[in-house]
C-alpha positions as CSV (number, residue, x, y, z in Angstrom):
1,M,54.4,107.9,109.6
2,K,58.2,107.6,109.9
3,I,60.4,105.6,107.5
4,I,64.1,105.0,107.5
5,H,66.0,105.0,104.2
6,C,69.3,103.1,104.5
7,A,71.6,101.2,102.2
8,D,75.1,99.7,101.7
9,L,75.6,98.1,105.1
10,H,78.1,95.7,103.5
11,I,77.8,93.1,106.2
12,D,80.5,90.5,106.1
13,C,83.0,92.9,104.4
14,K,86.4,91.2,104.5
15,F,88.6,94.2,105.4
16,K,91.8,92.4,104.1
17,N,94.0,95.3,105.1
18,L,93.4,94.7,108.8
19,S,94.8,92.1,111.1
20,K,92.6,89.0,111.8
21,E,91.5,90.2,115.2
22,K,90.7,93.8,114.0
23,R,89.1,92.4,110.9
24,E,86.6,90.4,112.9
25,S,85.9,93.3,115.2
26,K,85.2,95.6,112.3
27,R,83.0,93.0,110.6
28,F,81.1,92.5,113.8
29,Q,80.6,96.3,114.0
30,L,78.9,96.3,110.6
31,L,76.5,93.6,111.8
32,Q,75.8,95.4,115.0
33,N,75.0,98.5,112.9
34,F,71.8,96.8,111.6
35,V,70.8,95.8,115.2
36,A,71.4,99.4,116.4
37,L,69.5,100.8,113.4
38,V,66.4,98.7,114.3
39,D,66.8,99.7,117.9
40,Y,66.7,103.4,116.9
41,A,63.7,102.7,114.8
42,E,61.9,101.1,117.7
43,K,62.7,103.9,120.1
44,N,61.6,106.6,117.5
45,Y,58.4,105.0,116.4
46,V,59.6,104.3,112.9
47,E,57.1,102.1,111.0
48,A,59.2,101.0,108.0
49,I,62.8,100.5,107.1
50,L,63.9,100.6,103.4
51,L,67.0,98.4,102.8
52,C,68.2,99.7,99.4
53,G,70.7,97.1,98.4
54,D,74.2,95.8,99.3
55,I,73.1,95.0,102.8
56,F,75.7,92.2,102.5
57,D,79.1,92.6,100.9
58,S,78.8,89.5,98.7
59,K,76.5,86.6,97.7
60,N,78.3,84.4,100.2
61,V,76.7,85.4,103.4
62,L,77.8,83.9,106.7
63,K,75.1,81.8,108.3
64,K,75.6,83.5,111.7
65,S,75.3,87.0,110.1
66,L,72.1,86.0,108.3
67,K,70.7,84.6,111.5
68,V,71.2,87.9,113.3
69,L,69.3,89.8,110.6
70,Q,66.5,87.3,110.6
71,D,66.1,87.3,114.3
72,T,66.2,91.1,114.5
73,I,63.5,91.4,111.8
74,L,61.3,88.7,113.4
75,C,61.6,90.3,116.8
76,H,60.3,93.7,115.6
77,K,57.0,92.8,114.0
78,N,55.7,96.4,114.5
79,I,58.3,97.5,111.8
80,K,57.9,96.7,108.2
81,F,61.2,95.9,106.3
82,F,61.4,96.4,102.5
83,Y,64.5,95.0,100.7
84,I,66.0,95.2,97.2
85,Y,69.3,93.5,96.4
86,G,72.3,95.4,95.0
87,N,75.3,94.5,92.9
88,H,77.2,93.0,95.9
89,D,74.4,91.0,97.5
90,E,72.7,90.2,94.2
91,K,69.7,87.8,94.7
92,V,70.5,87.0,98.3
93,E,67.4,85.7,100.0
94,I,67.1,86.9,103.6
95,F,64.2,84.6,104.2
96,D,63.2,81.4,102.3
97,R,59.6,81.8,103.4
98,Q,57.0,84.5,103.7
99,V,57.4,86.8,106.7
100,E,54.6,89.1,107.7
101,N,56.7,92.2,108.2
102,F,59.3,91.6,105.5
103,Y,59.0,92.2,101.7
104,A,61.7,91.6,99.1
105,F,61.1,93.3,95.7
106,G,61.8,91.2,92.7
107,E,62.9,92.0,89.1
108,E,59.6,93.5,88.2
109,F,58.0,96.6,89.7
110,C,55.7,96.0,92.6
111,K,54.3,98.3,95.2
112,I,53.0,97.9,98.8
113,D,50.2,100.2,100.1
114,L,50.8,101.5,103.6
115,G,47.9,104.0,103.7
116,D,48.9,107.5,102.8
117,V,52.3,106.2,101.7
118,C,53.0,103.6,99.0
119,V,56.4,101.9,98.7
120,G,57.5,100.4,95.4
121,G,60.7,98.7,94.3
122,I,62.7,96.9,91.6
123,S,65.7,94.7,92.0
124,F,67.8,94.4,88.9
125,H,71.1,92.9,87.7
126,R,73.6,95.7,87.2
127,Q,71.6,97.3,84.4
128,F,68.2,98.8,84.8
129,P,65.8,97.7,82.0
130,V,64.2,100.9,80.8
131,F,61.0,99.1,79.9
132,L,60.3,98.6,83.6
133,T,59.5,102.2,83.9
134,Q,56.3,101.4,82.0
135,Q,55.2,99.2,84.9
136,I,55.4,102.0,87.4
137,D,51.8,102.9,88.3
138,F,51.8,104.9,91.5
139,D,48.5,106.6,92.6
140,K,48.9,110.3,92.2
141,D,47.0,111.0,95.4
142,K,49.5,109.1,97.6
143,F,53.0,109.8,98.8
144,N,55.0,107.4,96.6
145,I,58.5,106.0,97.3
146,L,60.5,104.0,94.8
147,M,63.5,101.9,95.9
148,L,66.4,101.4,93.5
149,H,70.1,100.3,93.7
150,G,72.4,101.6,91.0
151,S,74.3,104.6,89.6
152,M,73.5,107.6,87.5
153,I,77.0,107.4,86.1
154,D,78.6,104.2,84.5
155,D,81.0,102.5,86.9
156,Q,82.6,99.0,87.1
157,Y,79.6,97.6,88.9
158,C,76.5,99.1,87.3
159,E,75.5,100.7,84.0
160,A,73.9,104.1,84.6
161,F,70.2,104.7,84.6
162,K,68.8,108.1,83.8
163,M,66.5,109.8,86.4
164,K,64.6,111.5,83.6
165,N,63.1,108.1,82.8
166,F,61.3,108.3,86.2
167,A,59.7,111.7,85.6
168,D,55.9,112.1,85.5
169,K,55.4,108.7,87.3
170,N,53.9,110.2,90.4
171,I,57.1,109.5,92.3
172,D,57.7,111.7,95.4
173,Y,61.0,110.1,96.6
174,V,63.4,107.7,95.0
175,A,65.3,105.9,97.8
176,L,68.7,105.0,96.3
177,G,71.6,102.7,97.3
178,H,75.0,102.1,95.7
179,I,76.8,105.4,96.0
180,H,78.6,105.6,99.4
181,N,78.0,109.3,99.8
182,K,74.8,111.1,100.6
183,T,73.6,113.2,97.6
184,E,70.3,114.2,96.1
185,G,68.5,115.9,93.3
186,K,65.2,116.5,91.5
187,I,63.3,114.0,89.4
188,D,60.6,116.4,88.2
189,K,58.4,119.1,89.6
190,R,57.0,116.6,92.1
191,G,59.7,114.3,93.3
192,I,63.3,114.1,94.5
193,W,65.9,111.3,94.5
194,A,68.5,110.7,97.2
195,Y,71.4,108.5,98.1
196,C,71.7,108.0,101.8
197,G,75.3,106.7,101.7
198,C,76.6,104.0,104.1
199,L,75.9,103.5,107.8
200,E,79.6,103.0,108.4
201,S,82.7,103.8,106.2
202,V,84.3,100.7,104.7
203,D,87.5,101.9,103.1
204,F,89.8,104.9,102.7
205,G,87.9,106.1,99.6
206,S,85.1,107.3,102.0
207,V,87.3,109.8,103.9
208,G,85.5,113.1,104.6
209,K,82.0,111.8,103.9
210,E,79.0,111.7,106.3
211,F,77.7,108.3,107.2
212,G,74.2,107.5,108.4
213,F,70.6,107.2,107.1
214,Y,67.6,109.4,106.2
215,E,64.6,109.5,108.4
216,L,61.5,110.4,106.4
217,E,58.2,111.5,108.0
218,M,54.8,112.0,106.6
219,K,52.7,114.0,109.0
220,D,49.4,115.9,108.3
221,G,50.0,115.5,104.6
222,K,53.5,117.1,104.8
223,F,56.8,115.4,104.0
224,S,60.0,116.1,106.0
225,R,63.4,114.4,106.1
226,K,66.5,114.5,108.2
227,F,69.9,112.9,108.0
228,V,70.9,110.9,111.1
229,P,74.7,110.5,111.6
230,F,75.5,106.9,112.6
231,S,79.1,105.9,112.0
232,E,81.3,104.9,114.9
233,I,84.5,103.7,113.2
234,N,85.7,106.0,110.4
235,F,88.6,105.7,107.9
236,Q,90.9,108.7,108.1
237,V,93.8,109.8,106.0
238,A,96.4,112.4,107.1
239,E,99.4,113.6,105.0
240,L,102.6,115.0,106.3
241,N,105.3,116.6,104.1
242,V,108.6,115.9,105.7
243,S,110.6,118.4,103.6
244,G,112.3,120.7,106.0
245,I,112.1,118.4,109.0
246,E,115.6,118.1,110.3
247,S,115.2,116.1,113.6
248,N,113.1,113.2,114.9
249,D,111.9,115.5,117.7
250,Q,110.3,117.8,115.1
251,L,109.0,114.8,113.2
252,F,107.3,113.4,116.3
253,K,105.7,116.7,117.2
254,D,104.4,117.3,113.6
255,V,102.9,113.8,113.5
256,Q,101.2,114.3,116.9
257,N,99.7,117.6,115.7
258,I,98.4,116.2,112.5
259,L,96.8,113.2,114.2
260,T,95.2,115.2,116.9
261,G,91.4,115.1,116.6
262,F,91.1,111.6,115.2
263,S,89.0,109.3,117.4
264,K,90.6,106.2,119.1
265,K,88.0,104.2,117.1
266,D,89.2,105.5,113.7
267,I,91.2,103.5,111.1
268,V,94.0,105.9,110.3
269,K,96.5,106.1,107.5
270,L,99.4,108.5,107.7
271,V,101.0,109.3,104.4
272,L,104.5,110.7,104.5
273,T,105.5,112.8,101.4
274,G,108.3,115.2,100.4
275,R,112.1,114.9,100.3
276,K,114.1,114.1,103.5
277,K,117.7,115.2,103.6
278,E,120.1,112.3,103.0
279,Y,122.2,112.8,106.1
280,I,119.1,113.0,108.4
281,E,117.8,109.7,109.7
282,L,114.1,110.2,110.4
283,N,112.7,107.3,112.4
284,F,109.4,106.4,110.7
285,G,109.4,103.0,112.3
286,Y,109.1,104.6,115.7
287,V,106.0,106.5,114.5
288,A,104.4,103.3,113.2
289,E,105.1,101.5,116.5
290,K,103.9,104.4,118.7
291,Y,100.5,104.7,117.1
292,K,99.7,101.1,116.2
293,D,97.6,100.8,119.4
294,V,96.4,104.4,119.7
295,F,93.7,104.0,117.1
296,F,91.5,101.1,116.0
297,N,94.1,100.6,113.3
298,F,97.1,102.6,112.2
299,E,98.9,102.4,108.9
300,L,102.0,104.4,107.8
301,E,102.7,104.8,104.0
302,D,106.1,106.2,103.2
303,K,106.1,108.1,99.9
304,T,109.1,110.2,100.7
305,K,112.2,110.6,98.5
306,T,115.8,111.5,99.4
307,L,117.1,115.0,98.9
308,F,120.8,114.5,98.0
309,D,123.7,117.0,98.6
310,M,124.7,117.5,95.0
311,K,127.7,119.7,95.8
312,K,129.1,116.8,98.0
313,Y,128.7,114.3,95.2
314,A,130.0,116.7,92.5
315,S,133.3,117.1,94.4
316,E,134.1,113.4,94.8
317,K,137.3,112.1,93.3
318,L,137.1,109.3,90.7
319,S,133.4,109.1,91.1
320,L,130.7,108.1,88.6
321,K,128.2,110.2,90.6
322,A,130.5,113.3,90.2
323,E,130.9,112.7,86.5
324,F,127.1,112.4,86.0
325,I,126.3,115.5,88.1
326,N,128.9,117.7,86.4
327,M,127.8,116.5,82.9
328,V,124.1,117.4,83.7
329,M,125.1,120.8,85.3
330,A,127.1,121.7,82.1
331,E,124.1,121.1,79.9
332,K,123.0,124.6,78.6
333,N,119.6,123.5,77.3
334,L,118.2,122.6,80.7
335,S,116.7,124.8,83.4
336,D,118.0,124.7,87.0
337,E,114.9,122.9,88.0
338,E,115.3,120.3,85.3
339,K,118.9,119.8,86.2
340,E,118.0,119.2,89.9
341,K,115.4,116.6,89.0
342,I,117.7,114.7,86.6
343,C,120.5,114.7,89.1
344,N,118.2,113.4,91.9
345,V,117.0,110.6,89.7
346,G,120.5,109.8,88.6
347,I,121.8,109.6,92.2
348,E,118.8,107.4,93.1
349,V,119.7,105.0,90.3
350,L,123.4,104.9,91.2
351,K,122.6,104.3,94.9
352,G,120.0,101.6,94.1
353,E,117.1,103.5,95.6
354,D,113.5,103.7,94.2
355,V,113.4,106.0,91.3
356,S,111.1,109.1,91.6
357,L,110.2,109.7,88.0
């Protein structure tokens, strides 16, 4: 028997940082992920899909999105779908009637017998009531899966639950949602827990993580599991220190090198750091314009500061800047590094630039 463990699809995520056209395209991609996931299940003889919370990004689900999910589930009656809500899609009802191949777990423990495998689940509101562990009554002779959505560390969305509370409950696998990064650990001598992460990255906080789902298999009494990569549009962040760059030609070459390897489907943010020399005009606007249509979306964040020529300002006649610099340089209780920092901040203030404290 094959089972898919997935979570955190975040369908209808708003993607406010994207343009209207790209926002709609990315949102459609998240919806299509569910359809593609079910197609994968069909082709690979998967019998059950565990939807471990935050399938939608909020309680306010678009009717057209809900209809796609409903139709996809109803058209695949050979696959059983198990659903728990998360902190984003809390208490969202996918169906308002009983559907033969779909089961939504409520706020008390319940289990569904699938033969050699038993699937149980609990939906809860941000905080897991510890007393519910007393309700867990899996048969020790079956392979038992528990579906939960939450965190083992307190965060702004959920209070933490402790995995030790699920020890000695005949649990073989806890299928978790909420954390957007695949990770796993032991429950006790018998069982393991695992977060599968997202099918698709949804923000720059997910850079460098793998995206997809777990495919579980019970065959001849043995359990196996593999991670299936799935993401098509990834968020990527690149950082370029412009200190030492003295021409636009060098800037453009360095940008090209650092962006090489990103997919045209990626959402890319280029962060420029370091200090650019005051007399060199680096054309960051050209970079933003050049790459805006190269990737799915391109964003440039300028965190650079200006490196001033202190000798030039110190030699000015009847200049407040010169007076300030010479006063700082004469201070005996400051190191050369401290003097340089103070002088840079002072010039920034006097020239009306953003202060780099």
